[in-house]
C-alpha positions in Angstrom: 0.0 0.0 0.0 1.3 3.4 -0.9 1.3 6.4 1.6 -0.7 9.4 0.6 1.7 12.4 0.7 1.1 14.2 -2.6 -1.3 16.8 -1.3 0.5 17.9 1.8 3.4 19.7 0.2 1.2 21.6 -2.2 -1.2 22.5 0.6 1.7 24.0 2.6 2.9 26.0 -0.4 -0.6 27.3 -0.9 -1.0 28.1 2.8 2.3 30.0 2.8 1.3 31.9 -0.4 -2.1 32.8 1.0 -0.7 33.8 4.4 1.9 36.0 2.8 -0.7 37.8 0.7 -2.8 38.5 3.8 0.2 39.9 5.6 0.9 42.2 2.6 -2.7 43.4 2.6 -2.6 44.0 6.3 0.7 46.0 6.0 -0.8 48.0 3.1 -3.9 48.9 5.2 -1.8 50.0 8.1 0.5 52.1 5.9 -2.6 53.7 4.3 -4.0 54.5 7.7 -0.7 56.2 8.7 -0.8 58.3 5.5 -4.4 59.2 6.0 -3.7 60.6 9.5 -0.6 62.3 8.2 1.7 60.4 10.6 1.1 63.2 13.0 1.7 63.1 16.7 -1.3 63.3 18.9 -0.8 67.1 19.7 -0.8 67.8 16.0 -3.9 65.8 15.3 -5.7 67.6 18.2 -5.1 71.1 17.0 -5.3 70.5 13.3 -8.2 72.3 11.7 -9.9 75.7 11.7 -10.8 77.4 14.9 -13.0 80.5 15.3 -13.6 82.7 18.3 -17.2 82.3 19.5 -18.6 85.8 19.2 -17.0 89.3 19.1 -17.2 89.7 22.9 -16.1 86.2 24.0 -14.1 86.1 27.2 -14.1 89.9 27.6 -12.5 90.5 24.3 -13.6 93.9 22.9 -13.8 94.7 19.2 -10.7 96.9 19.4 -8.5 94.3 21.2 -5.5 92.9 19.3 -6.8 89.3 19.0 -6.9 86.8 16.2 -10.4 85.6 15.8 -9.6 82.8 13.4 -6.8 80.2 13.4 -6.1 77.5 10.9 -3.5 74.8 11.6 -2.7 72.3 8.9 0.4 70.0 8.9 2.9 72.6 9.8 1.2 75.6 8.2 -0.6 78.3 10.2 -2.9 81.1 9.3 -4.5 83.6 11.7 -6.9 86.4 11.0 -8.3 89.2 13.1 -11.7 90.4 12.0 -12.3 93.4 14.3 -9.2 95.5 14.3 -6.2 96.6 12.2 -4.1 93.5 13.1 -2.5 92.1 10.0 -3.1 88.4 9.2 -0.5 85.9 10.2 0.8 83.4 7.7 3.6 81.0 8.6 4.7 77.6 9.8 4.7 75.9 13.2 6.3 73.1 15.0 5.3 71.5 18.3 7.5 72.5 21.2 5.6 70.6 23.8 2.4 68.7 24.2 0.3 67.0 26.8 -3.1 65.4 26.8 -4.9 68.7 26.9 -2.3 71.4 25.9 0.0 72.1 23.0 2.8 74.6 22.8 3.7 75.6 19.2 6.6 77.7 17.9 5.1 79.7 15.1 7.5 81.3 12.5 5.7 83.9 10.4 6.6 83.8 6.7 7.8 87.5 7.0 10.3 86.5 9.7 12.0 83.4 8.2 15.0 82.6 10.3 13.6 84.6 13.2 13.0 83.5 16.8 9.3 82.8 16.2 6.3 83.2 18.5 5.2 80.7 21.1 1.5 79.9 20.9 -0.1 78.1 23.8 -3.3 76.1 23.1 -5.4 74.5 25.8 -7.9 72.0 24.6 -11.2 71.2 26.4 -12.3 67.9 25.0 -15.6 67.9 27.0 -16.9 71.0 25.2 -14.8 70.6 22.0 -13.3 74.1 22.4 -9.8 75.5 22.8 -8.2 78.5 24.4 -5.5 80.0 22.3 -3.0 82.5 23.8 -5.3 82.8 26.9 -8.3 83.9 24.7 -11.3 81.7 24.1 -13.3 79.7 23.7 -12.5 78.9 20.1 -14.8 76.4 18.4 -13.7 74.1 15.6 -15.3 75.2 12.4 -14.5 72.1 10.2 
């Protein structure tokens, strides 16, 4: 009587081939997820987006105060606008100096001051109300 061994080797090759393909698919999905999130640290992900000051008199800010009422943070680029005074808009780049669970400290370098010292911008996040305090002024609400 002859032993039946013919199917085992081909089954192992098929299993190795199928397993290898699934590993490649899983790796591709993980890589795609990293690209979709921008490979950003948690502090970057938490501040990324557009933030608007809630009303012209929020937190005691008068119309003539030197306050940016709109901030936009997007993968290292920053834009800030003041709607109620003669403060010029701010366009530049930022990098994270420090971050914790509910606060981020950014170093913002305006495009007009390339090579300069930059401006430190402190952001305190309130996850419960989905608001932020930027430079001690707030609340800012996410607009996107």
